[in-house]
All heavy atoms as an XYZ file, in Angstrom:
820
protein
N       0.844     -1.182      0.000
C       0.000      0.000      0.000
C       0.887      1.243      0.000
O       1.746      1.399      0.843
C      -0.882     -0.015      1.243
C      -1.731      1.202      1.391
S      -2.763      1.023      2.867
C      -3.689      2.498      2.717
N       0.690      2.100     -0.947
C       1.470      3.335     -1.044
C       0.783      4.454     -0.276
O      -0.445      4.485     -0.166
C       1.622      3.729     -2.508
N       1.573      5.363      0.242
C       1.039      6.508      0.961
C       1.071      7.720      0.053
O       2.046      7.949     -0.650
C       1.856      6.769      2.229
C       1.820      5.625      3.180
C       2.883      4.748      3.280
C       0.707      5.409      3.973
C       2.847      3.690      4.147
C       0.663      4.348      4.845
C       1.724      3.480      4.933
N      -0.012      8.503      0.083
C      -0.111      9.665     -0.789
C       0.336     10.923     -0.062
O       0.102     11.077      1.119
C      -1.563      9.880     -1.223
C      -2.042      8.932     -2.258
C      -3.424      9.342     -2.683
C      -3.828      8.672     -3.956
N      -5.156      9.121     -4.381
N       0.949     11.809     -0.808
C       1.233     13.138     -0.285
C      -0.074     13.924     -0.275
O      -1.011     13.609     -0.995
C       2.237     13.866     -1.159
C       3.620     13.320     -1.066
C       4.524     14.195     -1.925
N       5.880     13.754     -1.832
C       6.748     14.219     -0.946
N       6.386     15.128     -0.088
N       7.972     13.766     -0.914
N      -0.103     14.961      0.534
C      -1.276     15.825      0.556
C      -1.440     16.479     -0.809
O      -0.461     16.800     -1.478
C      -1.125     16.892      1.633
N      -2.671     16.674     -1.221
C      -2.940     17.264     -2.522
C      -2.970     18.786     -2.457
O      -3.079     19.441     -3.467
C      -4.264     16.728     -3.069
C      -4.281     15.217     -3.283
C      -5.656     14.770     -3.751
C      -3.215     14.795     -4.269
N      -2.908     19.368     -1.284
C      -2.908     20.817     -1.133
C      -1.559     21.255     -0.581
O      -0.860     20.494      0.062
C      -4.012     21.272     -0.184
C      -3.825     20.724      1.194
C      -4.289     19.540      1.680
C      -3.070     21.309      2.256
N      -3.883     19.347      2.970
C      -3.135     20.430      3.362
C      -2.360     22.489      2.399
C      -2.507     20.693      4.572
C      -1.738     22.745      3.613
C      -1.830     21.852      4.672
N      -1.224     22.501     -0.856
C       0.016     23.065     -0.346
C      -0.263     24.487      0.122
O      -0.859     25.274     -0.604
C       1.114     23.055     -1.413
C       1.483     21.676     -1.841
N       2.247     20.835     -1.072
C       1.171     20.968     -2.946
C       2.390     19.680     -1.679
N       1.752     19.735     -2.824
N       0.166     24.803      1.327
C      -0.113     26.111      1.908
C       0.791     27.198      1.360
O       0.467     28.372      1.454
C       0.035     26.050      3.426
O       1.391     25.830      3.770
N       1.950     26.836      0.825
C       2.895     27.823      0.355
C       3.745     28.413      1.464
O       4.545     29.307      1.229
N       3.579     27.914      2.692
C       4.340     28.412      3.829
C       5.692     27.724      3.929
O       5.888     26.631      3.412
C       3.574     28.184      5.132
C       2.276     28.959      5.313
C       1.549     28.489      6.560
C       2.556     30.445      5.394
N       6.610     28.369      4.602
C       7.902     27.785      4.935
C       7.880     27.464      6.418
O       7.304     28.207      7.208
C       9.042     28.772      4.623
O       8.990     29.087      3.232
C      10.392     28.179      4.963
N       8.516     26.366      6.803
C       8.537     25.932      8.199
C       9.981     25.811      8.655
O      10.879     25.564      7.858
C       7.844     24.579      8.345
C       6.427     24.586      7.835
C       6.135     24.215      6.529
C       5.385     24.991      8.654
C       4.843     24.236      6.054
C       4.085     25.014      8.175
C       3.825     24.643      6.879
O       2.551     24.677      6.413
N      10.184     25.989      9.953
C      11.528     25.874     10.511
C      11.436     25.261     11.897
O      10.592     25.635     12.697
C      12.169     27.256     10.613
C      13.517     27.257     11.302
C      14.113     28.643     11.329
O      14.267     29.263     10.298
N      14.446     29.122     12.515
N      12.301     24.311     12.168
C      12.407     23.739     13.504
C      13.830     23.255     13.735
O      14.578     23.021     12.795
C      11.406     22.610     13.719
C      11.563     21.421     12.807
C      10.602     20.305     13.158
O      10.566     19.855     14.290
N       9.820     19.877     12.181
N      14.192     23.157     15.005
C      15.504     22.655     15.375
C      15.397     21.149     15.561
O      14.456     20.667     16.186
C      15.977     23.309     16.690
O      15.980     24.720     16.516
C      17.368     22.849     17.055
N      16.341     20.418     15.021
C      16.323     18.959     15.143
C      16.409     18.571     16.610
O      17.300     19.005     17.327
C      17.492     18.357     14.372
S      17.586     16.557     14.551
N      15.480     17.753     17.071
C      15.488     17.327     18.466
C      16.270     16.036     18.668
O      16.302     15.503     19.763
C      14.080     17.218     19.054
C      13.038     16.558     18.181
C      12.899     15.182     18.127
C      12.177     17.330     17.425
C      11.951     14.596     17.333
C      11.207     16.748     16.633
C      11.102     15.386     16.596
O      10.142     14.808     15.801
N      16.930     15.563     17.615
C      17.833     14.419     17.763
C      19.268     14.909     17.978
O      19.910     14.555     18.953
C      17.772     13.507     16.533
C      16.418     12.946     16.277
N      15.854     11.973     17.056
C      15.495     13.240     15.322
C      14.654     11.690     16.595
N      14.412     12.447     15.542
N      19.753     15.730     17.054
C      21.137     16.226     17.183
C      21.193     17.598     17.854
O      22.265     18.038     18.244
C      21.822     16.263     15.818
S      21.104     17.387     14.618
N      20.070     18.278     17.979
C      19.924     19.562     18.669
C      20.805     20.685     18.127
O      20.991     21.694     18.769
C      20.172     19.413     20.163
C      19.228     18.472     20.831
C      19.263     18.655     22.329
N      18.512     17.619     23.005
C      17.205     17.626     23.174
N      16.495     18.601     22.700
N      16.611     16.651     23.813
N      21.378     20.529     16.971
C      22.228     21.580     16.421
C      21.735     22.090     15.081
O      21.953     23.240     14.750
C      23.672     21.076     16.233
O      23.652     19.926     15.390
C      24.310     20.723     17.557
N      21.072     21.273     14.312
C      20.680     21.621     12.957
C      19.319     22.306     12.944
O      18.362     21.805     13.530
C      20.610     20.360     12.076
O      21.845     19.670     12.181
C      20.331     20.708     10.630
N      19.233     23.454     12.274
C      17.966     24.132     12.048
C      17.484     23.697     10.671
O      18.187     23.860      9.674
C      18.118     25.661     12.113
C      16.816     26.345     11.759
C      18.581     26.078     13.503
N      16.286     23.130     10.614
C      15.754     22.569      9.375
C      14.650     23.481      8.855
O      13.693     23.769      9.566
C      15.193     21.148      9.619
C      14.681     20.552      8.322
C      16.241     20.265     10.256
N      14.806     23.970      7.619
C      13.760     24.744      6.940
C      13.205     23.878      5.814
O      13.952     23.226      5.088
C      14.323     26.029      6.350
C      14.543     27.098      7.371
C      14.850     28.409      6.695
N      15.059     29.414      7.723
C      14.806     30.691      7.561
N      14.351     31.127      6.418
N      15.012     31.541      8.543
N      11.874     23.905      5.662
C      11.242     23.074      4.640
C       9.893     23.657      4.249
O       9.383     24.568      4.897
C      11.079     21.635      5.145
C      10.273     21.507      6.418
C       8.917     21.217      6.368
C      10.861     21.666      7.668
C       8.175     21.106      7.530
C      10.131     21.550      8.822
C       8.781     21.271      8.755
O       8.042     21.164      9.906
N       9.308     23.140      3.176
C       7.973     23.535      2.722
C       7.079     22.301      2.709
O       7.526     21.187      2.979
C       8.030     24.138      1.305
O       8.467     23.132      0.406
C       8.956     25.348      1.245
N       5.824     22.501      2.351
C       4.874     21.383      2.262
C       5.341     20.312      1.283
O       5.058     19.142      1.437
C       3.499     21.863      1.795
C       2.830     22.791      2.775
O       3.130     22.682      3.973
O       2.017     23.622      2.346
N       6.045     20.721      0.246
C       6.488     19.788     -0.787
C       7.523     18.781     -0.260
O       7.724     17.744     -0.853
C       7.078     20.553     -1.975
C       6.048     21.376     -2.696
C       5.955     22.740     -2.470
C       5.148     20.794     -3.580
C       5.001     23.514     -3.116
C       4.190     21.547     -4.242
C       4.124     22.915     -4.000
O       3.177     23.646     -4.640
N       8.196     19.107      0.849
C       9.205     18.222      1.420
C       8.633     17.204      2.394
O       9.354     16.321      2.850
C      10.269     19.042      2.162
C      10.937     20.049      1.268
O      10.707     21.236      1.415
N      11.735     19.587      0.328
N       7.350     17.320      2.746
C       6.765     16.444      3.758
C       6.503     15.047      3.229
O       6.035     14.862      2.113
C       5.445     17.024      4.276
C       5.555     18.292      5.103
C       4.160     18.811      5.437
C       6.334     18.044      6.368
N       6.813     14.042      4.048
C       6.431     12.658      3.803
C       5.339     12.306      4.811
O       5.279     12.879      5.890
C       7.613     11.709      3.999
C       8.530     11.668      2.789
O       8.043     11.937      1.675
O       9.715     11.367      2.969
N       4.487     11.363      4.464
C       3.394     10.969      5.334
C       3.439      9.471      5.584
O       3.663      8.690      4.667
C       2.040     11.335      4.699
C       1.866     12.812      4.518
C       2.248     13.435      3.347
C       1.350     13.589      5.534
C       2.109     14.798      3.175
C       1.201     14.954      5.375
C       1.585     15.551      4.197
N       3.267      9.078      6.816
C       3.157      7.681      7.220
C       2.076      7.616      8.290
O       1.781      8.612      8.936
C       4.480      7.170      7.809
C       5.666      7.211      6.866
C       5.538      6.175      5.750
N       6.726      6.077      4.936
C       6.947      6.759      3.844
N       6.085      7.641      3.424
N       8.039      6.575      3.144
N       1.485      6.454      8.540
C       0.426      6.374      9.564
C       0.895      6.845     10.936
O       0.117      7.384     11.703
C       0.070      4.891      9.584
C       0.485      4.364      8.271
C       1.669      5.180      7.841
N       2.165      6.655     11.262
C       2.644      7.050     12.579
C       3.025      8.527     12.632
O       3.316      9.041     13.689
C       3.805      6.171     13.026
C       4.900      6.031     12.016
C       6.009      6.810     11.915
C       4.993      5.074     10.977
N       6.791      6.406     10.872
C       6.189      5.326     10.271
C       4.190      4.016     10.548
C       6.596      4.565      9.182
C       4.606      3.277      9.466
C       5.779      3.533      8.805
N       3.065      9.219     11.496
C       3.272     10.670     11.418
C       2.161     11.253     10.538
O       2.413     11.662      9.403
C       4.635     11.018     10.814
C       5.832     10.623     11.628
C       6.864      9.878     11.070
C       5.965     11.011     12.954
C       7.978      9.530     11.803
C       7.073     10.661     13.703
C       8.074      9.926     13.124
O       9.176      9.574     13.855
N       0.920     11.285     11.010
C      -0.195     11.671     10.148
C      -0.111     13.101      9.616
O      -0.641     13.392      8.565
C      -1.416     11.480     11.036
C      -0.908     11.539     12.420
C       0.487     11.014     12.374
N       0.574     14.020     10.336
C       0.707     15.389      9.847
C       1.882     15.543      8.904
O       2.065     16.586      8.299
C       0.876     16.367     11.010
C      -0.381     16.477     11.849
O      -1.480     16.282     11.285
O      -0.272     16.748     13.050
N       2.708     14.533      8.791
C       3.872     14.574      7.922
C       5.160     14.712      8.711
O       5.147     15.004      9.899
N       6.271     14.479      8.027
C       7.575     14.605      8.668
C       8.635     14.902      7.621
O       8.418     14.720      6.427
C       7.930     13.341      9.463
C       8.198     12.125      8.625
C       9.492     11.757      8.315
C       7.161     11.349      8.146
C       9.741     10.638      7.537
C       7.397     10.235      7.368
C       8.691      9.871      7.063
N       9.765     15.400      8.086
C      10.943     15.630      7.251
C      12.132     14.996      7.963
O      12.062     14.674      9.142
C      11.220     17.133      7.009
C      10.142     17.757      6.167
C      11.391     17.876      8.307
N      13.207     14.798      7.223
C      14.428     14.247      7.812
C      15.436     15.355      8.052
O      15.596     16.248      7.228
C      15.056     13.196      6.887
C      14.290     11.914      6.809
C      13.549     11.604      5.689
C      14.297     11.015      7.859
C      12.842     10.411      5.609
C      13.595      9.827      7.796
C      12.864      9.537      6.661
O      12.163      8.370      6.591
N      16.139     15.285      9.168
C      17.234     16.201      9.461
C      18.363     15.914      8.472
O      18.762     14.756      8.316
C      17.717     16.008     10.895
S      19.215     16.932     11.289
N      18.898     16.942      7.795
C      19.975     16.683      6.840
C      21.295     16.279      7.508
O      22.145     15.681      6.864
C      20.132     18.014      6.100
C      19.555     19.027      7.015
C      18.501     18.334      7.819
N      21.447     16.553      8.792
C      22.686     16.239      9.498
C      22.681     14.810     10.043
O      23.564     14.018      9.741
C      22.908     17.251     10.623
C      24.265     17.113     11.272
O      25.206     16.666     10.654
N      24.348     17.491     12.522
N      21.674     14.469     10.851
C      21.661     13.149     11.509
C      20.660     12.181     10.886
O      20.563     11.039     11.309
C      21.380     13.321     13.001
S      19.688     13.829     13.377
N      19.866     12.633      9.918
C      18.844     11.821      9.226
C      17.711     11.359     10.141
O      16.984     10.429      9.819
C      19.465     10.615      8.519
C      20.505     10.952      7.469
C      19.997     11.792      6.334
N      18.900     11.151      5.635
C      18.017     11.814      4.904
N      18.096     13.102      4.773
N      17.037     11.175      4.308
N      17.523     11.992     11.289
C      16.418     11.659     12.185
C      15.117     12.246     11.667
O      15.108     13.345     11.108
N      13.983     11.535     11.828
C      12.699     12.076     11.376
C      12.198     13.161     12.329
O      12.283     13.024     13.539
C      11.775     10.856     11.394
C      12.372      9.958     12.417
C      13.858     10.199     12.380
N      11.695     14.254     11.762
C      11.169     15.372     12.541
C       9.691     15.518     12.242
O       9.293     15.660     11.085
C      11.898     16.669     12.186
C      13.408     16.656     12.344
C      14.003     17.931     11.785
C      13.781     16.474     13.787
N       8.869     15.499     13.284
C       7.425     15.651     13.103
C       7.077     17.070     12.679
O       7.575     18.035     13.230
C       6.688     15.339     14.398
C       6.748     13.901     14.785
C       6.053     13.698     16.107
N       6.224     12.347     16.545
C       5.222     11.493     16.691
N       3.995     11.874     16.472
N       5.452     10.263     17.090
N       6.189     17.179     11.718
C       5.729     18.475     11.231
C       4.579     18.971     12.102
O       3.789     18.196     12.625
C       5.248     18.336      9.781
C       4.512     19.529      9.285
N       5.141     20.718      9.028
C       3.207     19.721      9.021
C       4.244     21.593      8.613
N       3.067     21.009      8.597
N       4.494     20.284     12.257
C       3.385     20.926     12.945
C       3.211     22.294     12.297
O       4.189     22.960     11.981
C       3.695     21.073     14.440
C       2.497     21.509     15.238
O       1.702     22.329     14.795
N       2.360     20.954     16.423
N       1.969     22.720     12.114
C       1.699     24.018     11.505
C       2.258     25.163     12.338
O       2.499     26.251     11.832
C       0.197     24.214     11.301
C      -0.364     23.390     10.163
C       0.235     23.765      8.812
O       0.353     24.969      8.498
O       0.610     22.846      8.065
N       2.488     24.949     13.625
C       3.031     26.005     14.483
C       4.482     26.331     14.143
O       5.015     27.338     14.609
C       2.930     25.601     15.949
C       1.515     25.467     16.487
C       1.542     24.994     17.932
C       0.773     26.785     16.383
N       5.143     25.528     13.311
C       6.514     25.791     12.897
C       6.587     26.752     11.709
O       7.667     27.026     11.207
C       7.234     24.496     12.528
C       7.361     23.511     13.659
C       7.215     22.156     13.435
C       7.626     23.915     14.957
C       7.346     21.237     14.465
C       7.755     23.009     15.989
C       7.610     21.671     15.732
O       7.738     20.771     16.753
N       5.439     27.252     11.224
C       5.412     28.139     10.061
C       6.130     29.455     10.374
O       5.980     30.018     11.452
C       3.972     28.419      9.643
N       6.921     29.931      9.394
C       7.633     31.192      9.554
C       7.381     32.079      8.343
O       7.027     31.610      7.264
C       9.158     30.984      9.725
C       9.752     30.263      8.523
C       9.471     30.272     11.018
C      11.268     30.240      8.502
N       7.568     33.389      8.545
C       7.470     34.361      7.453
C       8.822     34.450      6.762
O       9.790     33.833      7.196
C       7.067     35.721      8.018
C       5.723     35.711      8.703
C       5.432     37.063      9.317
C       4.157     36.998     10.137
N       3.929     38.222     10.897
N       8.900     35.248      5.693
C      10.155     35.385      4.949
C      11.288     35.930      5.801
O      12.449     35.603      5.588
C       9.953     36.279      3.733
C       9.128     35.626      2.651
C       8.970     36.524      1.437
O       9.749     37.487      1.293
O       8.070     36.246      0.639
N      10.949     36.780      6.798
C      11.996     37.354      7.650
C      12.377     36.441      8.815
O      13.222     36.786      9.626
C      11.579     38.725      8.177
C      10.330     38.674      9.049
O       9.758     37.582      9.244
O       9.930     39.743      9.541
N      11.745     35.259      8.921
C      12.092     34.292      9.961
C      11.259     34.374     11.222
O      11.437     33.581     12.135
N      10.327     35.323     11.298
C       9.462     35.421     12.476
C       8.323     34.422     12.360
O       7.869     34.101     11.263
C       8.889     36.843     12.632
O       8.144     37.175     11.456
C       9.989     37.860     12.857
N       7.828     33.898     13.487
C       6.755     32.901     13.448
C       5.447     33.472     12.906
O       5.101     34.622     13.184
C       6.575     32.482     14.904
C       7.713     33.052     15.650
C       8.299     34.138     14.838
N       4.736     32.674     12.132
C       3.420     33.062     11.630
C       2.405     32.979     12.757
O       1.523     33.822     12.878
C       2.992     32.160     10.448
C       1.554     32.425     10.043
C       3.924     32.356      9.274
N       2.524     31.964     13.597
C       1.605     31.741     14.717
C       2.370     31.863     16.036
O       2.716     30.859     16.638
C       0.981     30.350     14.640
C       0.378     30.023     13.304
C       0.961     29.086     12.469
C      -0.767     30.670     12.858
C       0.418     28.775     11.240
C      -1.314     30.383     11.627
C      -0.723     29.425     10.829
O      -1.265     29.134      9.608
N       2.657     33.091     16.490
C       3.429     33.222     17.732
C       2.619     32.737     18.923
O       1.421     32.984     19.012
C       3.705     34.717     17.824
C       2.645     35.364     17.011
C       2.278     34.380     15.940
N       3.273     32.025     19.808
C       2.632     31.553     21.025
C       2.887     32.578     22.115
O       3.996     33.067     22.278
C       3.186     30.201     21.452
C       2.886     29.124     20.455
C       3.405     27.779     20.922
O       4.083     27.686     21.924
N       3.089     26.751     20.184
N       1.849     32.893     22.868
C       2.011     33.866     23.938
C       2.025     33.156     25.269
O       1.398     32.126     25.458
C       0.855     34.888     23.930
O      -0.369     34.191     24.137
C       0.799     35.632     22.609
N       2.745     33.721     26.234
C       2.831     33.124     27.568
C       1.518     33.250     28.317
O       1.301     32.569     29.305
C       3.954     33.789     28.352
N       0.618     34.137     27.876
C      -0.647     34.336     28.566
C      -1.725     33.347     28.129
O      -2.826     33.372     28.636
C      -1.147     35.760     28.324
N      -1.410     32.479     27.185
C      -2.395     31.515     26.691
C      -2.727     30.504     27.775
O      -1.889     30.163     28.597
C      -1.842     30.794     25.465
N      -3.982     30.002     27.795
C      -4.342     29.007     28.803
C      -3.500     27.754     28.668
O      -3.270     27.274     27.569
C      -5.812     28.702     28.514
C      -6.227     29.588     27.404
C      -5.051     30.338     26.908
N      -3.024     27.253     29.761
C      -2.212     26.048     29.763
C      -0.772     26.297     29.357
O      -0.022     25.369     29.133
N      -0.384     27.568     29.234
C       0.976     27.888     28.796
C       1.964     27.666     29.938
O       1.666     27.890     31.094
C       1.059     29.325     28.301
N       3.125     27.219     29.571
C       4.210     27.003     30.521
C       5.508     27.224     29.761
O       5.492     27.537     28.567
C       4.141     25.591     31.092
N       6.625     27.063     30.435
C       7.917     27.209     29.776
C       8.571     25.852     29.607
O       8.446     24.983     30.455
C       8.824     28.125     30.594
C       8.387     29.562     30.554
C       9.409     30.443     31.205
C       8.983     31.894     31.085
N       9.985     32.798     31.628
N       9.287     25.704     28.498
C      10.038     24.479     28.238
C      11.161     24.377     29.261
O      11.897     25.348     29.468
C      10.602     24.519     26.828
S      11.748     23.173     26.464
N      11.327     23.223     29.908
C      12.399     23.078     30.888
C      13.790     23.089     30.258
O      14.773     23.359     30.926
C      12.116     21.725     31.538
C      11.276     20.987     30.573
C      10.505     22.016     29.810
N      13.866     22.834     28.947
C      15.151     22.786     28.251
C      15.626     24.174     27.822
O      16.749     24.562     28.087
C      15.035     21.874     27.034
C      16.312     21.628     26.301
C      17.075     20.471     26.882
O      16.566     19.721     27.700
N      18.314     20.337     26.477
N      14.732     24.936     27.113
C      15.164     26.211     26.534
C      14.421     27.428     27.074
O      14.812     28.545     26.807
C      15.035     26.173     25.012
S      13.339     26.171     24.407
N      13.315     27.227     27.805
C      12.571     28.338     28.391
C      11.543     28.968     27.485
O      10.894     29.938     27.855
N      11.323     28.425     26.281
C      10.326     28.969     25.361
C       8.921     28.646     25.868
O       8.676     27.601     26.461
C      10.529     28.386     23.967
C       9.580     28.966     22.954
C       9.898     28.502     21.563
C       8.873     29.114     20.618
N       9.315     29.144     19.270
N       7.976     29.541     25.618
C       6.592     29.319     26.032
C       5.994     28.165     25.236
O       6.115     28.115     24.011
C       5.770     30.581     25.824
N       5.356     27.221     25.932
C       4.698     26.079     25.299
C       3.313     25.924     25.886
O       3.038     26.371     26.998
C       5.504     24.768     25.488
C       6.832     24.837     24.771
C       5.706     24.471     26.945
N       2.417     25.299     25.142
C       1.066     25.039     25.614
C       0.987     23.566     25.987
O       0.927     22.708     25.110
C       0.050     25.400     24.528
C      -1.368     25.354     25.044
O      -1.658     24.688     26.032
N      -2.248     26.083     24.391
N       0.982     23.271     27.266
C       1.043     21.879     27.724
C      -0.163     21.058     27.316
O      -0.086     19.854     27.193
C       1.225     21.841     29.242
C       2.556     22.373     29.754
C       2.593     22.314     31.265
C       3.710     21.594     29.172
N      -1.304     21.688     27.096
C      -2.491     20.957     26.689
C      -2.465     20.529     25.237
O      -3.175     19.627     24.829
N      -1.633     21.172     24.425
C      -1.615     20.934     22.987
C      -0.278     20.383     22.507
O      -0.219     19.419     21.764
C      -1.931     22.247     22.224
C      -1.856     22.040     20.725
C      -3.283     22.770     22.631
N       0.808     21.025     22.916
C       2.138     20.678     22.417
C       2.683     19.415     23.066
O       2.585     19.250     24.275
C       3.122     21.815     22.667
C       2.736     23.098     21.965
O       1.981     23.015     20.979
O       3.177     24.165     22.410
N       3.259     18.549     22.250
C       3.943     17.354     22.767
C       5.445     17.552     22.792
O       6.153     16.894     23.529
C       3.588     16.141     21.921
C       2.134     15.755     22.085
C       1.702     14.609     21.241
N       2.741     13.696     20.873
C       2.582     12.678     20.074
N       1.407     12.442     19.569
N       3.581     11.888     19.772
N       5.916     18.476     21.932
C       7.331     18.800     21.853
C       7.481     20.317     21.821
O       6.619     21.014     21.306
C       7.966     18.206     20.591
C       7.956     16.715     20.557
C       6.917     16.028     19.970
C       8.990     15.998     21.134
C       6.897     14.647     19.938
C       8.983     14.616     21.110
C       7.938     13.942     20.524
N       8.572     20.823     22.346
C       8.869     22.251     22.296
C       9.210     22.631     20.857
O      10.008     21.959     20.213
C      10.035     22.580     23.227
S      10.594     24.290     23.083
N       8.610     23.711     20.360
C       8.889     24.148     18.986
C      10.231     24.849     18.865
O      10.727     25.050     17.764
C       7.774     25.069     18.480
O       7.715     26.234     19.273
N      10.838     25.211     19.989
C      12.140     25.866     19.957
C      13.294     24.883     19.902
O      14.190     25.005     19.080
N      13.262     23.882     20.799
C      14.400     22.966     20.866
C      14.018     21.505     20.610
O      14.885     20.648     20.498
C      15.060     23.074     22.251
S      14.033     22.465     23.604
N      12.719     21.206     20.550
C      12.294     19.837     20.272
C      12.220     18.942     21.494
O      11.966     17.749     21.373
N      12.406     19.512     22.685
C      12.367     18.712     23.924
C      10.973     18.114     24.116
O       9.966     18.793     23.924
C      12.720     19.623     25.107
C      12.745     18.909     26.428
N      13.742     18.026     26.765
C      11.890     18.956     27.475
C      13.498     17.551     27.983
N      12.386     18.104     28.425
N      10.899     16.847     24.494
C       9.630     16.183     24.721
C       8.995     16.717     25.998
O       9.641     16.759     27.048
C       9.816     14.676     24.815
C       8.504     13.933     24.904
C       8.706     12.442     24.822
C       7.377     11.744     24.862
N       7.522     10.314     24.760
N       7.746     17.143     25.913
C       7.043     17.711     27.060
C       6.164     16.663     27.715
O       5.438     15.952     27.034
C       6.184     18.897     26.614
C       6.938     20.006     25.883
C       5.974     21.005     25.303
C       7.902     20.682     26.833
N       6.189     16.594     29.011
C       5.328     15.692     29.764
C       5.675     14.304     29.656
O       5.527     13.323     29.344
């Protein structure tokens, strides 16, 4: 059984730090996403360590590198990542969008 890529593309660029090697910043678009049942939103591979990185729409960035969907510390359920101190939403996020640290 073959897996299909999404038929739509948002045109957004995404950026996240690899949570395997913690050094590589990975930028990608919708066209780079692969889909498997265990990664239903899609994933990309880190070019440095080849580890799979889960995709999330919250990783979207503008052309100048600022986040499209900034998370605020005042949001309900917001807390700080114990690894890097970035604001995270514990009710929604499973990984920190800044450093990739597993939450909870």
